[in-house]
PALUM-132499 format. One record per residue: residue number from 1; residue in one letter; y, x, z of N, C-alpha, C in turn. Coordinates in steps of 0.001 Angstrom, whole numbers, plus 500000, padded with zeros to 6 digits. Example, Ala and Ser with C-alpha at 12.3 -4.5 7.8 and 13.67 -1.06 7.14 Angstrom:
<recs>
(1,A,(494310,513190,507800),(495500,512300,507800),(496700,513200,507800))
(2,S,(497750,512850,507080),(498940,513670,507140),(500030,512900,507870))
</recs>
This chain:
<recs>
(1,M,(604709,655936,869881),(604610,654484,869989),(606017,653886,870035))
(2,T,(606292,652929,869172),(607596,652280,869123),(607559,650971,869906))
(3,K,(608459,650845,870853),(608523,649608,871617),(609232,648528,870815))
(4,P,(608800,647274,870952),(609489,646183,870260),(610936,646075,870730))
(5,T,(611808,645605,869841),(613188,645360,870203),(613275,644201,871186))
(6,T,(614320,644196,871983),(614496,643113,872950),(615105,641865,872315))
(7,Q,(615592,641954,871064),(616342,640847,870467),(615578,639530,870450))
(8,P,(614300,639505,870017),(613605,638209,870033),(613411,637640,871433))
(9,F,(613312,638501,872425),(613155,638033,873802),(614472,637446,874323))
(10,V,(615592,638053,873913),(616902,637504,874266),(617083,636138,873605))
(11,Q,(616639,636025,872354),(616737,634735,871667),(615865,633685,872352))
(12,L,(614699,634105,872824),(613848,633192,873589),(614570,632722,874848))
(13,G,(615313,633615,875485),(616087,633238,876646),(617096,632145,876336))
(14,L,(617706,632202,875151),(618654,631166,874743),(617948,629826,874568))
(15,V,(616745,629858,873998),(615953,628632,873846),(615664,628023,875214))
(16,L,(615207,628855,876142),(614835,628356,877469),(616048,627819,878221))
(17,D,(617191,628477,878057),(618411,627992,878688),(618784,626613,878152))
(18,A,(618670,626436,876837),(618990,625142,876234),(618027,624060,876702))
(19,L,(616736,624388,876747),(615742,623407,877187),(615940,623020,878648))
(20,A,(616372,623975,879450),(616537,623715,880881),(617741,622843,881178))
(21,H,(618764,622939,880356),(620041,622328,880723),(620502,621186,879831))
(22,S,(619850,620980,878695),(620361,619943,877794),(619230,619204,877097))
(23,P,(619241,617867,877157),(618257,617096,876390),(618651,616976,874930))
(24,V,(619877,617417,874612),(620411,617289,873252),(620439,618660,872595))
(25,W,(620023,618714,871349),(620017,619968,870588),(621404,620601,870617))
(26,P,(621529,621871,871066),(622853,622492,871189),(623369,623125,869903))
(27,G,(622530,623192,868889),(622937,623827,867641),(621999,624966,867268))
(28,Y,(622185,625482,866058),(621265,626502,865544),(621308,627799,866337))
(29,H,(622393,628026,867095),(622495,629294,867823),(621384,629458,868847))
(30,C,(620744,628368,869267),(619660,628490,870241),(618390,629056,869608))
(31,G,(618323,629034,868280),(617170,629610,867594),(616179,628598,867073))
(32,L,(616331,627326,867462),(615435,626271,867001),(616212,625256,866178))
(33,T,(615536,624655,865222),(616142,623545,864497),(616181,622320,865408))
(34,E,(616888,621303,864971),(616972,620094,865773),(615595,619469,865969))
(35,A,(614775,619492,864903),(613421,618931,865007),(612555,619768,865938))
(36,E,(612670,621097,865866),(611888,621971,866742),(612307,621799,868199))
(37,F,(613605,621648,868430),(614099,621460,869793),(613597,620140,870373))
(38,A,(613628,619090,869567),(613132,617791,870025),(611646,617856,870328))
(39,E,(610889,618578,869498),(609454,618727,869737),(609202,619487,871044))
(40,A,(609999,620529,871284),(609839,621309,872518),(610159,620457,873748))
(41,Q,(611238,619686,873685),(611572,618809,874803),(610464,617780,875041))
(42,D,(609920,617258,873962),(608836,616287,874089),(607606,616926,874729))
(43,Q,(607333,618171,874359),(606172,618858,874929),(606346,619094,876425))
(44,L,(607563,619441,876844),(607822,619623,878271),(607654,618309,879032))
(45,Q,(607986,617210,878383),(607840,615900,879018),(606384,615479,879140))
(46,R,(605539,615941,878188),(604159,615468,878132),(603155,616413,878748))
(47,I,(603575,617614,879121),(602619,618618,879559),(601890,618210,880836))
(48,H,(602494,617307,881604),(601840,616863,882841),(600548,616096,882555))
(49,H,(600366,615636,881319),(599103,614982,880975),(597956,615998,880948))
(50,H,(598283,617251,880693),(597280,618326,880705),(597068,618858,882120))
(51,N,(598171,619011,882854),(598116,619498,884234),(599136,618697,885028))
(52,G,(598655,617865,885920),(599527,616968,886657),(600582,617658,887497))
(53,W,(600362,618922,887867),(601350,619661,888658),(602532,620107,887803))
(54,F,(602312,620208,886492),(603353,620733,885617),(604259,619597,885141))
(55,T,(605055,619075,886035),(605996,618022,885683),(607101,618600,884797))
(56,A,(607860,617713,884166),(608981,618160,883338),(609980,618948,884183))
(57,D,(610221,618510,885415),(611152,619230,886287),(610641,620630,886612))
(58,A,(609341,620741,886870),(608769,622058,887174),(608870,622979,885962))
(59,C,(608613,622443,884772),(608693,623254,883554),(610125,623679,883271))
(60,R,(611070,622792,883542),(612472,623156,883324),(612938,624182,884359))
(61,Q,(612386,624107,885554),(612678,625148,886548),(612209,626502,886025))
(62,M,(611015,626543,885454),(610522,627783,884844),(611472,628250,883746))
(63,C,(611916,627327,882898),(612839,627683,881811),(614141,628262,882360))
(64,R,(614672,627663,883428),(615913,628157,884023),(615766,629582,884529))
(65,E,(614683,629827,885255),(614507,631156,885848),(614307,632224,884774))
(66,W,(613514,631924,883757),(613279,632909,882712),(614516,633118,881836))
(67,S,(615323,632074,881657),(616529,632238,880830),(617500,633238,881465))
(68,K,(617484,633348,882797),(618347,634310,883479),(617875,635747,883264))
(69,L,(616576,635922,883081),(615989,637260,882962),(615953,637754,881519))
(70,L,(615765,636824,880582),(615660,637207,879174),(617050,637308,878555))
(71,Q,(617795,638258,879069),(619121,638577,878565),(619193,640077,878343))
(72,E,(620069,640509,877463),(620091,641914,877049),(620274,642871,878219))
(73,E,(621241,642593,879077),(621538,643540,880150),(620393,643688,881146))
(74,P,(619835,642597,881704),(618714,642791,882643),(617481,643376,881971))
(75,L,(617229,643029,880720),(616068,643596,880024),(616226,645092,879822))
(76,Q,(617406,645517,879355),(617627,646944,879117),(617611,647734,880413))
(77,R,(618187,647171,881473),(618182,647859,882770),(616756,648032,883274))
(78,W,(615939,647015,883087),(614533,647061,883498),(613774,648121,882711))
(79,L,(613903,648079,881391),(613121,648973,880547),(613568,650426,880646))
(80,S,(614843,650648,880957),(615367,652018,880990),(614739,652863,882082))
(81,A,(614084,652242,883032),(613478,652990,884146),(612127,653592,883783))
(82,Y,(611618,653298,882574),(610267,653721,882218),(610280,654540,880932))
(83,A,(609545,655644,880975),(609425,656497,879795),(608458,655852,878805))
(84,P,(608753,655929,877505),(607848,655341,876510),(606529,656091,876448))
(85,G,(605464,655358,876180),(604157,655975,876029),(603995,656618,874670))
(86,Q,(602834,657214,874439),(602588,657929,873190),(601797,657107,872180))
(87,S,(600942,656245,872648),(600119,655449,871731),(599839,654083,872338))
(88,A,(599673,653105,871463),(599443,651733,871912),(598005,651558,872374))
(89,K,(597841,650841,873475),(596528,650505,874010),(596343,648996,873974))
(90,T,(595100,648571,874092),(594786,647145,874168),(594576,646778,875632))
(91,V,(595402,645852,876109),(595395,645493,877523),(594955,644040,877665))
(92,G,(593869,643832,878383),(593410,642485,878661),(594204,641882,879808))
(93,I,(594598,640624,879657),(595352,639917,880697),(594598,638644,881056))
(94,I,(594217,638515,882312),(593630,637268,882807),(594707,636561,883615))
(95,C,(595166,635427,883089),(596305,634724,883676),(595864,633751,884758))
(96,A,(596713,633603,885761),(596551,632521,886726),(597156,631251,886119))
(97,G,(597023,630139,886825),(597548,628889,886299),(598124,627989,887363))
(98,N,(598564,628585,888470),(599022,627765,889593),(600421,627194,889401))
(99,I,(601315,627915,888709),(602642,627387,888412),(602954,627654,886939))
(100,P,(603908,626955,886350),(604152,627062,884910),(604442,628482,884426))
(101,A,(603670,628910,883411),(603856,630201,882731),(603840,631375,883698))
(102,V,(603036,631290,884746),(603018,632337,885766),(602533,633668,885205))
(103,G,(601752,633659,884124),(601266,634898,883547),(602190,635523,882525))
(104,F,(603343,634910,882284),(604206,635398,881200),(604795,636768,881507))
(105,H,(605034,637081,882776),(605589,638404,883098),(604627,639507,882661))
(106,D,(603332,639307,882846),(602357,640300,882403),(602373,640433,880878))
(107,V,(602430,639305,880193),(602478,639334,878728),(603736,640051,878255))
(108,L,(604870,639714,878847),(606137,640350,878503),(606059,641853,878720))
(109,S,(605496,642260,879846),(605401,643687,880170),(604561,644430,879150))
(110,V,(603439,643853,878765),(602568,644508,877783),(603269,644619,876433))
(111,L,(603894,643548,875982),(604550,643572,874673),(605719,644550,874647))
(112,L,(606551,644540,875688),(607722,645407,875691),(607392,646857,875992))
(113,S,(606191,647124,876472),(605766,648517,876648),(605108,649060,875382))
(114,G,(605000,648202,874350),(604468,648648,873069),(602978,648539,872929))
(115,H,(602307,647943,873890),(600858,647774,873823),(600489,646437,873182))
(116,R,(599198,646228,873030),(598684,644981,872459),(598001,644186,873563))
(117,A,(598238,642883,873592),(597730,642040,874672),(596574,641172,874204))
(118,L,(595463,641222,874957),(594384,640243,874824),(594557,639267,875983))
(119,I,(594867,638024,875685),(595284,637083,876713),(594209,636033,876957))
(120,K,(593683,636019,878178),(592748,634983,878620),(593546,634016,879484))
(121,L,(593845,632858,878916),(594656,631874,879619),(593848,631140,880676))
(122,S,(594543,630665,881698),(593943,629715,882623),(593904,628348,881951))
(123,K,(592854,627600,882188),(592774,626255,881615),(593879,625356,882166))
(124,D,(594436,625711,883309),(595515,624925,883903),(596878,625232,883288))
(125,D,(596975,626328,882571),(598248,626715,881954),(597980,627238,880545))
(126,A,(597446,626355,879717),(597015,626752,878372),(597990,626350,877277))
(127,I,(599158,625820,877661),(600114,625326,876667),(601405,626128,876664))
(128,L,(601948,626420,877830),(603283,627002,877906),(603362,628414,877329))
(129,I,(602456,629293,877712),(602529,630671,877211),(602342,630723,875703))
(130,P,(601385,630001,875111),(601317,629969,873639),(602603,629445,873001))
(131,M,(603247,628473,873630),(604497,627949,873107),(605586,629019,873121))
(132,L,(605691,629769,874224),(606684,630831,874316),(606434,631914,873266))
(133,L,(605179,632271,873086),(604851,633327,872117),(605033,632836,870679))
(134,R,(604818,631555,870458),(605058,631005,869118),(606533,631125,868746))
(135,W,(607405,630862,869706),(608836,631018,869436),(609202,632483,869235))
(136,L,(608611,633374,870021),(608884,634799,869835),(608528,635248,868418))
(137,C,(607394,634764,867932),(606970,635139,866578),(607865,634517,865510))
(138,K,(608478,633406,865810),(609469,632819,864903),(610665,633756,864765))
(139,F,(611053,634369,865895),(612210,635256,865886),(611851,636666,865414))
(140,E,(610601,637080,865622),(610138,638406,865185),(608683,638290,864761))
(141,P,(608419,637970,863475),(607041,637742,863006),(606096,638903,863269))
(142,A,(606606,640139,863328),(605735,641299,863541),(605036,641257,864890))
(143,L,(605581,640503,865832),(604959,640425,867160),(603601,639735,867121))
(144,A,(603330,638972,866079),(602065,638233,865999),(600858,639162,866030))
(145,S,(601021,640387,865576),(599909,641336,865575),(599762,642063,866907))
(146,H,(600640,641769,867864),(600641,642469,869148),(599943,641690,870258))
(147,F,(599434,640504,869949),(598721,639748,870971),(597667,638860,870329))
(148,E,(596699,638466,871154),(595633,637568,870709),(595129,636786,871914))
(149,F,(594911,635508,871712),(594318,634680,872762),(592803,634714,872612))
(150,V,(592108,634954,873714),(590653,635101,873663),(590018,634286,874794))
(151,E,(588776,633920,874592),(588005,633257,875643),(587295,634259,876536))
(152,R,(587055,635443,875993),(586359,636494,876751),(586957,637844,876380))
(153,L,(587265,638653,877369),(587837,639963,877096),(586776,640920,876587))
(154,Q,(587057,641528,875451),(586170,642539,874870),(587025,643618,874211))
(155,Q,(586516,644828,874201),(587157,645954,873525),(588603,646145,874007))
(156,F,(588728,646461,875267),(590038,646663,875886),(590079,648043,876525))
(157,D,(591298,648543,876693),(591501,649850,877314),(591925,649750,878776))
(158,A,(592469,648597,879145),(592934,648377,880519),(592981,646875,880762))
(159,V,(593078,646495,882033),(593049,645071,882380),(594053,644780,883496))
(160,I,(594728,643643,883354),(595544,643077,884429),(594968,641697,884713))
(161,A,(594402,641505,885896),(593713,640245,886222),(594273,639657,887507))
(162,T,(594574,638374,887467),(595115,637674,888628),(594199,636517,888997))
(163,G,(593850,636432,890267),(592963,635353,890689),(592911,635238,892197))
(164,S,(591873,634614,892689),(591685,634425,894124),(591020,635655,894739))
(165,N,(590915,635659,896050),(590197,636749,896719),(588742,636798,896267))
(166,N,(588169,635635,896007),(586782,635578,895571),(586625,636133,894159))
(167,S,(587481,635684,893233),(587369,636158,891850),(587691,637644,891741))
(168,A,(588506,638156,892649),(588860,639581,892600),(587628,640464,892743))
(169,R,(586627,640016,893501),(585400,640807,893648),(584675,640927,892315))
(170,Y,(584666,639840,891557),(584036,639882,890242),(584855,640717,889264))
(171,F,(586160,640596,889346),(587016,641409,888476),(586777,642897,888721))
(172,E,(586629,643269,889989),(586378,644678,890314),(585070,645146,889682))
(173,A,(584061,644286,889704),(582768,644653,889128),(582830,644747,887611))
(174,Y,(583538,643809,886986),(583604,643777,885524),(584530,644838,884939))
(175,F,(585654,645095,885623),(586708,645909,885019),(586976,647209,885764))
(176,G,(586129,647525,886748),(586362,648720,887537),(586260,650014,886746))
(177,H,(585654,649962,885549),(585455,651183,884766),(586660,651549,883903))
(178,V,(587683,650688,883869),(588892,650985,883087),(590097,650906,884012))
(179,P,(591231,651492,883613),(592445,651309,884421),(592731,649821,884606))
(180,H,(593087,649424,885823),(593228,647989,886062),(594216,647702,887180))
(181,I,(594781,646520,887121),(595503,645897,888231),(594766,644601,888525))
(182,I,(594280,644460,889735),(593567,643242,890127),(594286,642642,891324))
(183,R,(594769,641435,891143),(595570,640771,892170),(594743,639717,892888))
(184,K,(594978,639607,894185),(594277,638631,895015),(595255,637545,895474))
(185,S,(594776,636656,896317),(595617,635588,896845),(596659,636159,897801))
(186,R,(597887,635688,897667),(598956,636044,898598),(599809,634810,898853))
(187,T,(600633,634906,899867),(601549,633815,900180),(602843,634421,900689))
(188,S,(603819,633570,901022),(605118,634066,901471),(605520,633413,902789))
(189,V,(606395,634104,903506),(606770,633672,904849),(608284,633654,904994))
(190,A,(608741,632895,905975),(610157,632880,906346),(610282,633227,907820))
(191,V,(611262,634050,908141),(611568,634382,909529),(612979,633880,909807))
(192,L,(613113,632984,910762),(614403,632382,911082),(614968,632964,912369))
(193,S,(616285,633083,912409),(616959,633566,913621),(617295,632427,914561))
(194,G,(617321,631199,914028),(617752,630047,914802),(619219,629740,914617))
(195,E,(619951,630653,913951),(621385,630469,913733),(621690,630015,912305))
(196,E,(620685,629651,911556),(620889,629273,910157),(621728,628003,910039))
(197,S,(622557,627954,909021),(623354,626762,908746),(622482,625699,908086))
(198,E,(623024,624502,907970),(622288,623437,907291),(622033,623807,905837))
(199,D,(623003,624443,905204),(622822,624860,903808),(621699,625888,903688))
(200,E,(621609,626779,904639),(620541,627794,904591),(619178,627148,904800))
(201,L,(619093,626166,905678),(617807,625484,905877),(617446,624637,904666))
(202,H,(618441,624097,904000),(618183,623389,902740),(617628,624364,901709))
(203,A,(618174,625584,901691),(617664,626614,900781),(616220,626963,901119))
(204,L,(615891,627011,902409),(614502,627250,902804),(613591,626169,902237))
(205,A,(614070,624934,902205),(613270,623846,901644),(612919,624127,900178))
(206,L,(613824,624752,899436),(613513,625143,898054),(612348,626129,898027))
(207,D,(612357,627065,898972),(611261,628040,899039),(609932,627365,899352))
(208,V,(609982,626265,900075),(608764,625546,900457),(608286,624621,899346))
(209,F,(609198,623859,898726),(608797,622750,897861),(608827,623038,896360))
(210,T,(609546,624060,895906),(609578,624347,894478),(608157,624544,893949))
(211,Y,(607872,623959,892793),(606528,623987,892204),(605482,623402,893156))
(212,F,(605913,622468,894007),(605024,621794,894962),(604407,622760,895962))
(213,G,(605001,623949,896098),(604485,624923,897059),(603249,625662,896594))
(214,L,(602956,625628,895288),(601694,626185,894790),(601760,627672,894434))
(215,G,(602955,628246,894409),(603072,629641,894005),(602858,630611,895150))
(216,C,(602510,631841,894812),(602335,632855,895854),(603665,633229,896489))
(217,R,(604779,632893,895835),(606098,633162,896401),(606640,631974,897197))
(218,N,(605895,630888,897250),(606313,629753,898065),(606048,630035,899544))
(219,V,(606977,629643,900391),(606824,629842,901832),(605809,628846,902387))
(220,T,(604797,629376,903055),(603782,628536,903696),(603743,628726,905207))
(221,K,(604560,629656,905700),(604576,629922,907147),(606009,630267,907570))
(222,V,(606449,629621,908651),(607783,629854,909186),(607666,630371,910622))
(223,F,(608363,631462,910891),(608478,631991,912251),(609876,631636,912752))
(224,M,(609960,631039,913940),(611259,630648,914478),(611321,630952,915967))
(225,P,(612523,631202,916494),(612640,631457,917934),(612261,630210,918726))
(226,R,(611731,630423,919901),(611247,629315,920715),(612367,628325,921060))
(227,S,(613585,628806,921051),(614713,627943,921412),(615167,627050,920256))
(228,M,(614639,627254,919068),(615117,626508,917908),(614543,625097,917887))
(229,D,(615367,624128,917569),(614951,622732,917465),(614301,622518,916100))
(230,I,(613008,622248,916095),(612288,622103,914841),(612759,620880,914056))
(231,N,(613402,619954,914709),(613935,618791,914000),(614995,619179,912981))
(232,R,(615605,620332,913163),(616571,620815,912163),(615885,621071,910830))
(233,L,(614636,621543,910881),(613889,621742,909642),(613596,620405,908973))
(234,F,(613120,619454,909747),(612813,618146,909183),(614052,617510,908559))
(235,H,(615184,617677,909198),(616429,617124,908663),(616764,617760,907310))
(236,A,(616610,619085,907218),(616903,619780,905962),(615890,619431,904875))
(237,F,(614649,619215,905281),(613593,618934,904310),(613676,617511,903753))
(238,F,(614373,616622,904453),(614342,615210,904085),(614875,614971,902672))
(239,A,(615740,615831,902188),(616275,615676,900835),(615186,615783,899773))
(240,F,(614030,616334,900150),(612940,616536,899192),(611842,615482,899351))
(241,R,(612168,614370,899993),(611156,613350,900301),(610496,612758,899053))
(242,D,(611181,612778,897905),(610596,612191,896688),(609345,612935,896237))
(243,I,(609140,614152,896734),(607935,614890,896367),(606684,614131,896791))
(244,G,(606813,613325,897841),(605678,612547,898329),(605239,611454,897381))
(245,M,(606043,611174,896347),(605684,610155,895361),(604828,610720,894236))
(246,H,(604691,612043,894195),(603857,612672,893168),(602394,612502,893559))
(247,A,(601591,611965,892656),(600225,611546,892996),(599366,612689,893529))
(248,K,(599363,613827,892856),(598495,614920,893287),(598958,615489,894623))
(249,Y,(600263,615588,894796),(600787,616067,896078),(600429,615082,897187))
(250,A,(600622,613788,896918),(600319,612764,897921),(598845,612757,898297))
(251,N,(597982,613001,897330),(596542,613062,897625),(596231,614194,898589))
(252,N,(596877,615343,898384),(596676,616474,899292),(597220,616151,900678))
(253,Y,(598372,615538,900720),(598969,615148,902005),(598033,614203,902762))
(254,D,(597538,613172,902080),(596656,612198,902739),(595362,612835,903215))
(255,Y,(594782,613699,902362),(593502,614328,902713),(593664,615244,903931))
(256,N,(594662,616120,903892),(594851,617054,905004),(595182,616328,906290))
(257,K,(595979,615276,906181),(596324,614502,907379),(595074,613863,907990))
(258,A,(594223,613302,907129),(593004,612662,907628),(592094,613671,908319))
(259,V,(591904,614830,907700),(591025,615851,908279),(591566,616337,909616))
(260,W,(592844,616642,909677),(593417,617175,910906),(593439,616123,912019))
(261,L,(593692,614870,911661),(593666,613829,912691),(592258,613615,913232))
(262,L,(591260,613677,912347),(589868,613559,912791),(589499,614699,913734))
(263,N,(590066,615845,913489),(589809,617014,914341),(590734,617071,915555))
(264,R,(591551,616030,915716),(592479,615917,916850),(593454,617089,916918))
(265,E,(593908,617508,915753),(594901,618582,915690),(596284,618004,916003))
(266,D,(597120,618804,916637),(598499,618401,916888),(599326,618618,915621))
(267,L,(599963,617565,915152),(600719,617627,913906),(602123,617075,914107))
(268,L,(603039,617577,913284),(604345,616961,913113),(604375,616422,911690))
(269,D,(604797,615178,911522),(604642,614495,910239),(605922,613722,909928))
(270,N,(606500,613975,908751),(607695,613225,908363),(607437,612269,907201))
(271,G,(606168,612074,906872),(605822,611152,905804),(605537,611809,904479))
(272,F,(605910,613084,904316),(605581,613799,903081),(605246,615270,903321))
(273,L,(605369,615723,904558),(605015,617102,904895),(604398,617125,906287))
(274,L,(603290,617845,906411),(602625,618032,907695),(602968,619419,908224))
(275,M,(603513,619497,909415),(603803,620783,910025),(602859,621000,911193))
(276,K,(602247,622171,911209),(601217,622476,912203),(601475,623859,912781))
(277,Q,(601453,623948,914103),(601589,625252,914745),(600275,625990,914575))
(278,D,(600330,627118,913881),(599094,627806,913494),(599414,629273,913257))
(279,E,(598526,630165,913664),(598752,631598,913506),(598532,632073,912074))
(280,R,(597809,631298,911289),(597532,631706,909913),(598798,631676,909057))
(281,L,(598776,632434,907965),(599941,632516,907083),(599880,631501,905944))
(282,S,(598708,631230,905456),(598553,630362,904288),(598066,628989,904713))
(283,C,(598745,627959,904240),(598403,626589,904629),(598039,625763,903399))
(284,P,(597386,624625,903599),(597053,623752,902470),(598307,623136,901858))
(285,T,(598180,622678,900609),(599276,621997,899927),(599733,620787,900733))
(286,A,(601051,620534,900710),(601688,619418,901422),(601761,619651,902924))
(287,S,(601633,620906,903349),(601755,621234,904765),(602532,622536,904920))
(288,L,(602907,622828,906149),(603636,624048,906461),(603239,624494,907861))
(289,F,(602783,625727,907981),(602454,626280,909284),(603707,626892,909914))
(290,Y,(603770,626887,911228),(604892,627522,911921),(604402,628150,913217))
(291,S,(605170,629150,913673),(604921,629802,914950),(606258,630087,915616))
(292,Y,(606258,630034,916946),(607441,630408,917712),(607325,631865,918150))
(293,Y,(608463,632503,918322),(608461,633854,918877),(609516,633968,919972))
(294,D,(609245,634855,920921),(610208,635162,921982),(611004,636413,921656))
(295,D,(610364,637313,920906),(611009,638563,920500),(610628,638800,919048))
(296,V,(611616,638980,918177),(611319,639135,916757),(610457,640362,916485))
(297,A,(610418,641296,917418),(609550,642469,917248),(608084,642050,917165))
(298,E,(607736,640952,917850),(606362,640439,917769),(606035,640024,916335))
(299,V,(607012,639412,915685),(606823,638974,914299),(606640,640181,913384))
(300,E,(607450,641209,913602),(607363,642404,912760),(605974,643025,912843))
(301,V,(605422,643086,914042),(604082,643643,914217),(603062,642790,913486))
(302,H,(603174,641482,913647),(602224,640565,913016),(602285,640679,911490))
(303,L,(603479,640705,910931),(603622,640787,909478),(603145,642136,908944))
(304,S,(603366,643179,909731),(602884,644503,909321),(601360,644530,909259))
(305,E,(600723,643877,910214),(599260,643834,910238),(598696,643022,909075))
(306,H,(599477,642098,908540),(599004,641210,907475),(599779,641420,906173))
(307,H,(600315,642616,905975),(601184,642840,904815),(600467,642648,903479))
(308,T,(599155,642862,903448),(598432,642696,902181),(598251,641229,901802))
(309,E,(598589,640330,902701),(598488,638895,902416),(599820,638289,901999))
(310,I,(600894,639092,902070),(602235,638553,901895),(602837,638998,900563))
(311,Q,(603311,638011,899804),(603987,638307,898538),(605464,638615,898783))
(312,C,(606149,637752,899498),(607538,638038,899825),(607922,637390,901150))
(313,R,(609056,637823,901652),(609568,637358,902941),(611018,636944,902744))
(314,V,(611379,635789,903283),(612762,635335,903206),(613311,635133,904610))
(315,G,(614643,635081,904694),(615270,634885,905990),(615562,636195,906679))
(316,L,(615458,636213,907987),(615766,637389,908789),(614914,638580,908339))
(317,G,(615578,639660,907917),(614873,640860,907493),(614245,640768,906125))
(318,G,(614563,639710,905358),(613953,639538,904047),(614954,639097,902999))
(319,L,(614456,638488,901950),(615307,637978,900886),(616138,636803,901399))
(320,P,(617234,636491,900719),(618020,635318,901130),(617184,634045,901036))
(321,L,(617386,633156,901985),(616707,631867,901920),(617056,631171,900611))
(322,G,(616041,630573,899988),(616242,629884,898725),(615957,630710,897496))
(323,S,(615641,631992,897675),(615454,632878,896519),(614002,633247,896248))
(324,A,(613070,632688,897002),(611668,633100,896867),(611147,632893,895454))
(325,Q,(611488,631747,894845),(610999,631461,893499),(612012,631840,892429))
(326,Q,(612802,632873,892715),(613743,633413,891731),(613545,634922,891604))
(327,P,(612330,635360,891299),(612082,636806,891241),(612795,637460,890069))
(328,G,(613142,638722,890246),(613692,639512,889153),(612579,640171,888367))
(329,L,(612947,640870,887320),(611957,641533,886466),(611195,642618,887219))
(330,V,(611814,643205,888240),(611151,644293,888984),(610433,643785,890231))
(331,D,(610436,642484,890442),(609721,641923,891596),(608268,641676,891221))
(332,Y,(607508,642754,891156),(606135,642702,890669),(605198,642033,891665))
(333,A,(604268,641274,891122),(603260,640620,891962),(602477,641674,892742))
(334,D,(602225,641396,894001),(601490,642284,894912),(602171,643636,895092))
(335,G,(603426,643763,894637),(604155,645012,894798),(603663,646145,893934))
(336,V,(602844,645845,892920),(602310,646877,892022),(603153,646903,890757))
(337,D,(603739,648050,890451),(604635,648189,889303),(603839,648109,888000))
(338,T,(603884,646952,887377),(603112,646731,886147),(603573,647643,885029))
(339,M,(604872,647822,884870),(605386,648649,883782),(605019,650121,883969))
(340,Q,(605023,650591,885208),(604607,651972,885465),(603133,652146,885120))
(341,F,(602339,651183,885481),(600916,651187,885132),(600727,651251,883621))
(342,L,(601471,650446,882888),(601344,650405,881427),(601876,651689,880790))
(343,S,(602945,652219,881334),(603524,653449,880783),(602592,654644,880954))
(344,A,(601755,654601,881982),(600884,655733,882283),(599541,655680,881563))
(345,L,(599280,654620,880796),(597945,654442,880215),(597557,655553,879246))
(346,D,(598522,656095,878519),(598166,657103,877513),(598673,658496,877896))
(347,R,(598869,658720,879165),(599336,660042,879607),(598171,660912,880066))
</recs>
């Protein structure tokens, strides 16, 4: 089995870098004509009409992050860790749609491992991945035979499916007879020492608010020492107050506030974010749960008991604050090595 060359993917990275950083066509070196570049920019501006969460800023954030990964050196370093398979298989992919192009890593993994992808898109993210693949085929027409968009998965050798805890039960029933990766709901947490600088707390705000907090890598729960002044968080978060002007986010904020006030819940409210002391890890959109600790060992025990619910951890004992939504190619969802799974299909 011959794996596709990385060159068209590197060229795609140049396109995404240009789209993320410049409203003006940078020249033919990006891989698109001036008319194609203008059309792509227009599509990023209009995609929110299809999905209100996918603002132009959110889509450009996706472009920025992927442009860093779709470069020759990180791609080759990633791929060099896996032995090539012997024969191509057909791999069904059921994509999530919570943040822009969230299923693209699975598609990339299947294509670069030399397999063929059957792609079932989420209705919430039905534009971006086809757009990315259309550009890939412009740079390498042979790739067009390596994937297909389908409404229903049929005639597949393996499946990668991402969904909620509820949908995962159905995925297990439907796809349990073939090799599979089935992902459930997860969220991310931050553990603070109380000694964080203002810049570090501002970085934490990125982990909370990027993509409106809808990703599994977004922080929905903060653990902080009892001595820490929670007003420091509100001060750092205030720079993101414009998020409250987004209609869908504001609707969630208003709804959750009304429900919690009716239930006489204790809340901290800054006008665009509701903070609630709660033992749970996952919170509703436009809110953030927090807990105090006296000894960080208590937090370690709690996180260990709930490790299957956690996608990533930032802060004390985890990734740097501000990096939650900047995963690398090897930062696999649910900690399951997708490329190893794909490499082993024909062994």
